[in-house]
Each structure stands twice: as structure tokens, then as C-alpha cells.
DOBARO-439875 format. One line per 4 residues: their letters; for each residue x, y, z of C-alpha. Coordinates in steps of 0.5 Angstrom, whole numbers, m for minus. Example, Ala and Ser with C-alpha at 12.3 -4.5 7.8 and 13.67 -1.06 7.14 Angstrom:
2
AS) 25/m9/16; 27/m2/14
***
This chain:
202
MIAV) 281/691/83; 281/697/78; 285/703/82; 282/710/81
IDYG) 287/715/83; 286/720/88; 291/726/88; 286/730/91
LGNL) 282/733/85; 278/729/80; 271/726/79; 273/720/83
KSVH) 266/718/86; 263/718/79; 268/714/76; 267/709/82
KAFK) 260/709/82; 260/708/74; 264/701/75; 260/699/81
LLGY) 254/700/76; 257/696/71; 259/690/76; 266/691/76
ESKI) 270/692/83; 274/699/83; 277/703/89; 279/710/90
TKNP) 286/710/93; 292/714/94; 296/708/97; 302/706/92
KEIL) 302/699/94; 294/698/92; 296/702/86; 302/697/84
DSQA) 297/691/86; 291/693/82; 289/690/76; 288/696/72
IVFP) 289/704/73; 284/709/72; 286/717/72; 280/722/72
GVGS) 284/728/72; 281/735/73; 284/742/74; 291/744/71
FGDC) 297/741/69; 301/744/74; 297/743/80; 296/736/78
MTEL) 303/734/77; 305/738/84; 299/733/87; 302/727/84
DSRN) 309/729/87; 307/731/94; 303/724/95; 309/720/92
LISP) 304/717/86; 308/718/80; 313/712/81; 307/707/82
IYKS) 303/710/76; 310/710/72; 312/703/74; 305/700/73
IKSG) 304/703/66; 311/700/64; 310/693/67; 304/693/62
KFFL) 298/694/66; 292/697/63; 291/705/64; 285/709/62
GICL) 287/717/63; 281/721/63; 281/729/61; 287/731/64
GLQI) 289/724/65; 290/724/58; 294/730/58; 299/728/64
LFNN) 302/722/60; 306/727/55; 312/731/56; 309/738/58
SEES) 303/743/57; 302/750/54; 298/751/60; 304/750/65
PGVE) 310/752/62; 316/749/65; 312/743/68; 314/736/66
GLNI) 309/731/65; 309/723/66; 314/723/60; 311/717/58
IDGT) 309/719/51; 313/724/47; 309/730/45; 306/737/48
ISKI) 299/739/50; 297/745/47; 291/750/48; 285/750/43
KFGD) 285/755/38; 278/758/40; 275/763/35; 271/769/37
DLKV) 264/765/37; 267/759/41; 266/759/49; 272/757/53
PHMG) 273/752/56; 270/747/51; 264/745/55; 258/740/53
WNKI) 257/735/48; 261/734/42; 261/728/37; 267/723/37
NIQK) 269/721/30; 273/714/30; 279/714/26; 281/706/28
KCNI) 279/700/30; 280/699/38; 277/695/43; 275/700/48
FKNF) 270/703/42; 268/696/41; 260/696/38; 260/704/37
SDDS) 257/707/32; 261/713/29; 259/720/31; 257/718/38
WMYF) 256/724/43; 261/725/49; 261/730/54; 267/735/54
VHSY) 270/740/59; 277/742/57; 281/748/54; 287/744/52
KFDL) 288/738/47; 293/734/44; 293/735/36; 291/729/31
NAAL) 297/724/31; 296/718/26; 300/713/31; 296/715/37
TLTK) 289/718/35; 283/713/36; 278/718/35; 278/726/33
SYYG) 273/731/35; 272/739/32; 272/745/37; 275/751/33
EEFS) 280/746/30; 280/738/30; 284/735/36; 285/728/39
SSIS) 279/726/43; 282/719/45; 288/716/44; 292/709/45
FDNI) 299/707/46; 301/700/48; 297/698/54; 295/706/55
YATQ) 288/708/53; 286/716/54; 280/720/53; 279/728/53
FHPE) 272/727/54; 269/724/60; 266/717/60; 263/718/67
KSSS) 259/724/65; 257/721/58; 251/717/59; 250/710/56
QGLK) 256/711/51; 260/713/56; 259/707/60; 260/703/55
VLEN) 267/706/54; 268/704/62; 265/697/61; 270/696/55
FAKI) 276/698/59; 274/694/65; 273/688/60; 280/689/57
SN) 284/689/63; 280/684/67
***
């Protein structure tokens, strides 16, 4: 069973329905035991960095997520689910993230002609081979909604995208995969990301 983390925010039902469509069992849950007993975790994040960490703490979800990742369980973070893996974010000064990956989330340097947030379809450019992007063509289109990002990092970046500046549109670290875009909103290519993750973690 794939645990879809319920922390009071996030596009939970769309992710759950996507896995059901693909033929994989998932469950929206805020139960620490179910998270620890799951075969994999998906964290679809929506909202601010600070609010997210507050909700996780109030629901006693930080420990089971952390323990699951450290045990080697596969984890997929979506949008804010990517950002909270890091130490902190410019969006919420003074708030600690999960501290699983060292780094800081920073605000996109929007130009005068760019709308805030970065919302809509954009290309991802594959930087290294990875099973989560198996059978993908370069410059696939994905759906984004965000104002903050993780900078390019040769060790972590799987794909990059451009909006005012280049940024990491997906990363990997050990048993962790995370996308800044929303695969559950990205049509057939997005479904392929979720399917590849389910196959990896099955």
C-alpha cells in the first residue's frame, strides 16, 4: 500500500485517484502506524512551508515520515513535498524543514514580465538517467504551481526547468524522489511518473 500523507492540506484525492487509475493500491492517511507499515510514501504538498511543518508537527507525522525515509522506504515528494525535505525556506524564515537533505529553498527571481506564482505548463529537461523518468522524451511538459524552488545541484537534480531562471524541477537522493511539478495534474506524462514510482517501490 502506498501511503498518501494527509496533513490537512494538499491535492490528496487527485493523487489517490491517479494511483487507482494505474491499478496500484494507495490510501490517504494521517495514521502514523499506517505510514510506518506502508510500502512507500507520497507527500503531495500545497500551501506554505511554515504552515506545512506546523501541521505535520501538530499531527505527530514528522517522526513516522522521517523514520520511514531513513529505513529505506521509497518516498515521492510533490511540489511543497520536495521543499520540506530541506533545512529551511525563504518563504518561512526561522522554520525548520525535515532536514533530510542539506540545502535552502529560495524564491524564484521573477522578472517584470513574469507572473507570480509560476503556474501552468512548462518543460522539464532531463539531466541524468533515472527510473522515475523511464521511457520519457526530453522536454516533456508538466504542470507547475509554485513561487519557491531548489537551485540546480549536480548531485541531486534529475530535471531542470526555466522560469525567470533555471531551477531543479525534480531531484533524487538515495530512496527519495521529488518533483516541483504536479504529476497528478500533468496528463499522461505525469501519470507515467506516478506509475514509474509505484513500480520502483512495489
